[in-house]
N, C-alpha and C positions, 0 to 999 in steps of 0.2 A: 174354556176357563173363564170364570166370571171376571168382568172388567176390573172390579176392585182388587182382585188378586193380582192381576197384571200390573196395576199401578203400585201395589205394595212392592212388587219386584223392582219397579222403576223408581221407588221413592228416594233412594240414596242419590241417584243421578239427578233427579229433579231438585232435590234439596241442595245439591252442589250448585246448580244454576241459580237457585234462589239466593244462596249465600253470597255468590259472586255479585249479583245485582245489589244485594244489601250493602256490600262493601264499597260499591261505586254508585251512590245515589245521584240522581239528576232531577232538577226541579223544573216544573212547568213544561215548556216546550223544548228545554235543553236536553232531551233524552237521546242524544246522538249516539252515545256508546250503547245504551240499552237497545235502541231501535236497530242499530247495526247487528248486534248479536242475535236479536229476534229474527231479522231477515236471513242471516246466515244459517240459523238452525232450521228455519222453515224450508230453505233450499236443501239443506242436508237431509231433511225428512222426506223430501220428494213432493212438496206441494206443487200443484198444477200451475199456480200463478202467485207471484209475490209482487206487491206494489208498495213502494215507500213514498214518503212525502205527502201523505194524505192528512189533512189537518196539521200541516207543517212538518211534524216529525212522527206522525202515525204510520203504522205498518198494517197491511191487510194481506192475509194469505188465503188461498182458495184450494179446497180439497174436494174433488169430485168423487162421488160414490161409485159403486160397481155398476149401478144403473141410474138412469135419470128419466124414468117413465112419466113422472108427474111434473117435472120441472120445479120441484120444491127447493127453496134456498133458505137456510137458517144461519143467522149470525150469532157468534159467540164473542163476547167482549171482555177484555181485561185492561185495567189501567196500569201505567208504567211509572208514573212520576213519584218523586219523594217530597219531603217537606223541609222548610228552612228551620230545622231544629238541631241543636247540638246533642248528639247521642250519648246516653249514659248507661247502656246495657252491659258493657264490659265483655261482650262476646268476642271471640278471637277473629271474627269476620266483621267487626264493627266498621262503621263508616270511615273511609279514608279521606272524606271531604269534609273539612271543618265547616260546621254550621248547616249541614245537610244530612238527613237520615231518612230511611224508610220507616217512618213512624206510623204508617197506616196499613202496611202489609201489601202494598202494590207490587213489591218484589215477589211475594207469594202468589198473587193473582197472575202475574206474568208467567212465572215458572209453571204454575198449574195448567194454564192454557197451552203453554208449549208442550207439556206432558201429554195433554189430550190431543194436541196436533200430531205428535209423533205416533201415538196409537192409531188415530183415525187415518193417517196417511199409510200406515202399515196394513191395516185391516180393511178399510173402506166397506164396512158392513152396513151400508145405508143406501137408500135410493134417492139421490138428490145431490145437493151441493152444500158444503159447510164453508162459511166465510168467517175467518178468524180475524178479530179486530183488536189490535193492540194500540191503545189510546194514550196520548200524552196529556198533561195539564188537566187532570181531574181536580186537583187541589186549588181551585180558584181561577184557573185559566180558561175554563170552558172548552177544553179540547174536544169533548163530545160534539159540541155545536160546530166547531171548526171542521171536524170530519164530515158531519152531515152537510154543512154548507159547501164542502168540496164535492158534493154529489155522490157520496159513498153508497147510500142506499140504492140509488138508481143505477149507478155504474155496475154494481155487483148483483143487482136484482134481489136484494135482501127482502124477504117476506115477513120474517119474524126475527126478534133479537132477544138474547138472554144474557144477563150479567150476574155476577156473584161478588160478595164481599165477606171477608172474615169478620168474626164478631167475638171479641173478648167477653167472657162471662158465660157464653153458650158452650155446652160440653163439646169437646173436640170432635169434629166430624159430624156433629148433629146439626140439622138444618132448621131454618125458621123463615117463614114468608107470610105475607098478607096481601090480599087483593085490594085494588083501589089505591088511594093516596097512601104513601109509605114514607118517603122522605120529604122534607119541607122545601118550599121555595125560600131562597136565601137572598134577600135584598139588603142593600147597604145605603146609608144616608149620611149626609154631612150638612151641618147647619152653621153658618157664619153669622155671628151676632156682631153688630156694629153699633157703637155708642159714642161717647165722648170721654177720652182718657183724661187723666189729670193726677194731681197730688192726692195721696191717700189721706192726708190730713184735712182735705177740703172736699169730701164726697159730694157736697151740695153743688159744687161747680162741675160735676161730671154726670155722665149718663152711664151707669155702671153695668158693663157687659157681664161681669162675673156674677152679679146677682141675677141678671136675666137668664144666663145659661144654667145657673144652679136651680132656679125655679123651673126651668124647662125640663131638666133631667128628672126631677121629681114628678112634674105634671105628666110627662110622657107615660108614666106607669099607669095612669088612669085610663089609657086606651084599652089595656087588657082588663083592668078592674071595673071600668064603668061604661065602656063603649062596645066591647065585643060580647057577643052571645056567649054565656058561660060554657056552653057545650062545644064551642069551637076552639081550635088550637091556635094560639097566637103568642109569640114571644117578641117583646120590644126591649132591646138592651142598648144602653149607652155605654160605649167601650173606650171612649177617648175624650179628654177635656184639656184643651190647649189654649193658653192665653198669649197675647202678643207681648207680654212683659213677664219677666221672672224676678223683678225687684220687689222688695218688701214695702216700698213706699210709693208704688205706682198703681193706680187703677187703670187697667189696660183699655186701650181703644177698641180692641176686638177679642172675641173668644170664639173658638171653633169646637163644636162637639161632634162626635161621630158615633155611629152605631149600626146595628143590624136588626132586621125584623125577620121572623120565621113564620110562615103560614102554610096551610094545607089546602086552602080554597081561594078562588079568585075574589070572592066577596071580602074575605079578611085581608087579602093583599091590598085591595082598593081602599078599604077602611083605614088600614095602617098608614098608607101614603097620605091620604086626605087629612087624617087627624094630626099626624106629625107636622105637616105643613101649617095647619090651622093653629095648633097649640104654640108652636115656636114663633110664628109671625104675630100671634095675638099677645103673647107675653112680651115680646120685644116692643110692640107698639104701646103696651101699658106703661112700660118704663121709659118711653120716649126714644127708643132705638129702633133698629131694623134687624130682620133676620132673613138671610137668603138660604133657602132649602134646596139641596140637590139630592134627589132620590133616584137610585139606580136599581133597576130590576135585574137581578143576576139569574141564577139557576131557577127554573120553574119547579113546582112540586113534581116529584117523581111518582107517577101513577102506574101501578101494575094493572095489566089487562086481565080480566077475569078468567077467560078460557085458558090463556097461557099460564096464568098463576096456578090454576088447578092442575095443569099438566106438569109444571115445574115441581109442584108439591108431590105429585105421584112419583116422579122420578127420584126425588129426594127420599121418599119412603122406600123405594126399591133399593137405593144405595145404602141407606143407614138404618132402615127399619122404622123410621118415623119422621115426622116433620112438624115442628111446633108452630104455633101462631106467633108471629113476630110483633113486637110493639111498634107503635108509631114512633118515628125518629124525626126530631126537629133539626137535625143536621141536614146539610145539602148533599146532593149527588147528581153530577151532570150526565149520568146515564138517562136522566129525565129527558134530555133533548132527543135521544134515540127512541125512547118510548113515545115521544110526541110524533115521530115520523113513521114508526112501525109498531104493530102489536108485539108484546113481549112481556117478560117478567124478570125481576131481580130478586135474588135470594141471599140469605145470610148463612154462612157455614161457621160452626163453632171453632174458636181459637183457644178455648179452655180458660183456665184461671190465670190470665196474664194481665199485664198493665193495659190500661185503656189505649185506644188509638189516639194519636197525636200527643202521646206522652213520651218523654225522652228515654224511658226504660221499656217502652213497648218493643216486642219482637214477634214476628210471625211464627206460628207454631208449625214446624215441619211435619208433625204428626197428622195435620189436617190434609196433607197432600193427597193421599189415596182417595178420600171421600170427595174432595173438590174436583180432582181430575175425572173421577168416575161420573160425577154429576154432569159435567160438560159433555163427556163422551156419550153418556146415555141420552142426553137431550138430543144429540144428533141421530143416534140409532133408533130411538123410540119415536121421534117426530117424523123420521123418514125411513120407516122399516123396509127391509128387503122383502119382497113378496115370496 
């Protein structure tokens, strides 16, 4: 029986798991309930090894194939964490935790990898070892890095690693992928402007930090417009503007602006950091003040490896009859840390005509379950075929 048919039979069961995760979202590394359920189910399925506490609350399960003639080891990764968003879907399994919801579909990713795990543990139609990676804190916490820093790749002998994310707007169950840079590096920065506060009626006696910071917000846009090569991808966004006073008649002593940059190459990343610092310090000096710039490099660009991307696309074609060329995405994805340690690929699976991810009305589409589970299972069976 084709795998996809098997997962169609399991769809209602997997959807029940998913909807339970959806009703009980957990943020960042606080995935204690989710991690516990994942570990329990992996044990129930008969996994050969289950390890908890990797990357704080991550879970790893190991399934050995019928043979291990070549010693191949393939990792499959799903993220588990939710977002600090108040849900507005109205579904009967909506979040029971105020201010938290699965607004990115990690509930679906976790459930689909569990479905693939159940099938693979039952059938073991592969020659090698599958390592199931259930990761916390993808949404800004760097859980992927934490798991790698805990020695996951070396401990389990992972040679290749594959990940998947649902994608609203893509037809349900239809895949999309691209080789090379795929998701952007996501850096954050904070600039503290310091001047001389005073009465708003006597601006001549002040060094106005509001004017400094306002000039900087506008000038920072010239990094993209006038410094970056037009064929390169770069986003510079100021997202917060805070003054040390909220009074109508006070020129504040200090103003802090915050923002993010998104890049796909090391050259653009270096350029953005250099120019943000130069522009803010220069403007502050022009007005007689100072600027302290703190620039933090967070997730690196996620780069798909060519050979593994070709393979992942072929598997997607086998599962769904085709695989589209994915667009560049300027959002971040901490699967990037795993792809820096091992060759692999990351693919998108269609969620249909739904609200966008990170929206309070978003919901994972359970109709995508058979395709998603099938892709993960086929990755194992086709990458490590039985002779």
